[in-house]
C-alpha positions as CSV (number, residue, x, y, z in Angstrom):
1,M,0.0,0.0,0.0
2,R,2.8,2.4,0.9
3,L,4.5,1.7,-2.5
4,R,1.3,2.7,-4.3
5,F,1.0,5.9,-2.3
6,E,4.6,6.8,-3.1
7,L,4.1,6.1,-6.8
8,F,1.0,8.3,-6.7
9,L,3.0,11.1,-5.1
10,L,5.8,10.7,-7.6
11,S,3.3,11.0,-10.5
12,L,2.1,14.3,-9.1
13,C,5.6,15.6,-9.2
14,A,6.3,14.5,-12.8
15,P,6.3,17.4,-15.3
16,A,3.3,17.7,-17.5
17,M,3.9,17.1,-21.2
18,P,4.5,20.4,-22.9
19,V,2.1,21.3,-25.7
20,S,4.9,21.2,-28.3
21,A,5.6,17.5,-27.4
22,R,2.1,16.3,-28.2
23,N,1.6,14.2,-31.3
24,L,-0.6,15.4,-34.1
25,P,-2.2,13.0,-36.6
26,P,0.2,11.8,-39.4
27,S,-1.6,14.0,-42.0
28,C,-0.4,17.0,-40.1
29,G,3.2,18.1,-39.6
30,P,5.3,18.1,-36.5
31,D,3.8,20.3,-33.7
32,K,7.1,22.1,-33.1
33,I,6.8,23.9,-36.5
34,K,4.9,27.2,-36.1
35,F,4.2,30.1,-38.4
36,N,4.1,33.8,-38.2
37,V,1.7,35.3,-40.7
38,T,3.5,38.5,-41.7
39,A,1.0,40.2,-43.9
40,V,-2.5,39.9,-45.3
41,N,-3.0,41.6,-48.6
42,K,-6.7,42.4,-49.1
43,N,-6.5,43.5,-52.7
44,G,-8.9,40.9,-54.1
45,A,-6.4,39.5,-56.6
46,D,-7.3,36.5,-58.7
47,L,-5.4,33.3,-58.3
48,P,-2.5,32.9,-60.8
49,A,-2.7,30.4,-63.6
50,L,-2.3,26.8,-62.6
51,D,0.8,25.0,-64.1
52,P,-0.2,22.2,-66.6
53,G,-0.5,18.9,-64.9
54,K,-1.0,20.3,-61.4
55,A,-4.0,20.7,-59.1
56,R,-4.5,23.5,-56.5
57,I,-5.7,23.4,-52.9
58,V,-6.8,26.7,-51.5
59,F,-6.9,27.1,-47.7
60,I,-9.3,29.7,-46.3
61,E,-9.6,30.8,-42.7
62,T,-12.7,32.5,-41.4
63,L,-13.0,34.1,-37.9
64,Q,-16.6,34.6,-37.1
65,K,-16.3,36.9,-34.1
66,H,-13.4,38.8,-32.7
67,G,-13.0,38.8,-28.9
68,V,-11.0,36.5,-26.7
69,L,-9.0,35.5,-29.8
70,G,-7.9,39.0,-30.4
71,A,-7.9,40.3,-34.0
72,A,-7.2,36.9,-35.4
73,A,-6.1,33.3,-34.8
74,T,-3.4,31.5,-36.7
75,T,-4.2,28.3,-38.4
76,R,-1.6,26.1,-40.1
77,Y,-2.2,23.7,-42.9
78,A,-0.4,20.5,-44.0
79,V,-0.5,18.4,-47.1
80,D,0.6,14.8,-46.8
81,G,2.2,15.3,-43.4
82,T,4.2,18.5,-44.2
83,W,3.1,22.0,-43.2
84,A,2.4,24.1,-46.3
85,G,1.7,27.4,-44.6
86,A,-0.7,29.4,-42.4
87,N,-3.5,31.9,-42.4
88,K,-4.4,34.5,-39.8
89,G,-7.9,35.9,-39.5
90,D,-10.0,36.2,-42.7
91,S,-7.4,35.1,-45.2
92,Y,-6.3,32.4,-47.6
93,F,-3.3,30.9,-49.3
94,F,-2.9,28.1,-51.8
95,V,-0.5,25.3,-52.7
96,D,-0.2,23.5,-56.0
97,V,0.1,19.7,-55.9
98,D,0.5,16.7,-58.2
99,P,-2.7,14.9,-59.2
100,G,-3.6,12.0,-56.9
101,Y,-4.6,11.2,-53.4
102,H,-3.6,13.7,-50.7
103,E,-4.3,14.0,-46.9
104,I,-4.7,17.5,-45.6
105,C,-4.8,18.9,-42.1
106,A,-5.7,22.2,-40.5
107,N,-4.5,23.0,-36.9
108,W,-5.3,26.0,-34.9
109,Q,-1.7,26.6,-33.6
110,A,-2.5,29.2,-30.9
111,V,-4.3,26.9,-28.6
112,N,-4.2,23.3,-27.5
113,T,-3.0,21.5,-30.6
114,T,-4.9,18.3,-30.3
115,G,-8.6,17.3,-30.1
116,D,-11.1,19.7,-31.4
117,N,-8.5,22.1,-32.9
118,V,-7.4,19.7,-35.7
119,G,-9.3,19.1,-38.9
120,M,-8.4,16.5,-41.5
121,A,-9.7,15.7,-45.0
122,Q,-8.7,13.7,-48.0
123,V,-8.7,14.9,-51.6
124,T,-8.1,13.0,-54.8
125,A,-6.8,15.9,-56.9
126,A,-7.3,16.0,-60.7
127,A,-5.0,17.9,-62.9
128,G,-6.3,21.4,-63.6
129,A,-8.8,21.3,-60.7
130,V,-9.0,23.7,-57.8
131,Y,-10.2,22.5,-54.3
132,Y,-11.3,24.9,-51.6
133,Y,-11.1,24.1,-47.8
134,E,-12.2,26.4,-45.0
135,A,-11.1,26.5,-41.4
136,A,-13.9,28.3,-39.6
137,I,-13.2,29.5,-36.0
138,L,-16.5,30.4,-34.3
139,E,-16.9,32.1,-30.9
140,M,-20.4,31.1,-29.9
141,A,-21.2,32.7,-26.5
142,E,-19.8,35.2,-24.0
143,S,-20.7,36.5,-20.7
144,P,-21.2,40.3,-20.1
145,A,-18.2,42.5,-19.4
146,P,-16.2,42.9,-17.1
147,G,-14.2,39.7,-17.1
148,R,-15.9,38.2,-20.1
149,V,-15.8,34.5,-20.4
150,Y,-16.1,32.8,-23.8
151,S,-17.8,29.4,-23.4
152,N,-17.9,27.8,-26.8
153,I,-15.2,28.3,-29.3
154,Q,-15.5,25.8,-32.2
155,F,-13.0,24.9,-35.0
156,H,-14.4,23.4,-38.2
157,F,-12.4,22.3,-41.3
158,V,-14.6,21.6,-44.3
159,P,-14.5,21.4,-48.1
160,I,-16.5,24.2,-49.8
161,A,-17.9,24.3,-53.3
162,V,-15.8,25.9,-56.1
163,Q,-18.2,28.8,-56.6
164,A,-18.5,29.5,-52.9
165,G,-14.7,29.3,-52.6
166,Q,-14.2,31.8,-55.4
167,A,-16.7,34.1,-53.8
168,R,-14.9,33.8,-50.4
169,L,-11.6,34.8,-52.0
170,R,-13.1,38.2,-52.9
171,E,-13.9,38.7,-49.2
172,V,-10.6,37.8,-47.6
173,G,-6.9,38.6,-48.1
174,L,-3.9,36.6,-49.3
175,S,-1.7,35.5,-46.5
176,T,2.1,35.6,-46.5
177,F,3.9,33.7,-43.8
178,T,7.3,32.5,-42.4
179,S,8.3,29.7,-40.1
180,K,9.1,30.7,-36.6
């Protein structure tokens, strides 16, 4: 009995696993890689022409309500287990890929990096096609000031139709980003 109690006490003293050491799903990249979004250009530019034989994946972030998250949250995106870039706030970026099967991941890097803050999807990309995916961060409820408490922040990662994706690009800016 004493040995169990000592082991229990020892477990209380063990350091907690840091967020950076948690494992993300294989379709994401390593958690230690983070991004700074350095600029969001809201000039409404069209996407450049797609190279022959390639497909394009467009990643859009939508922040539904500003508040506890500040002006924006950073979401990073991976293709086939490698981080491709990041968005911050209402913005987008794109990556060109070879045709075929791809696993994609979205992860809200500013908070707990597992569980509800990870979205995954699969796409079988066809040459010449453009695929749109949206990471929507929704703040659903808050208590009155002072000391506001936000009770339901949701993270959704979903494919969106081509026409809806094209329309969304006219409402958001193009992200530029660097690795931290």
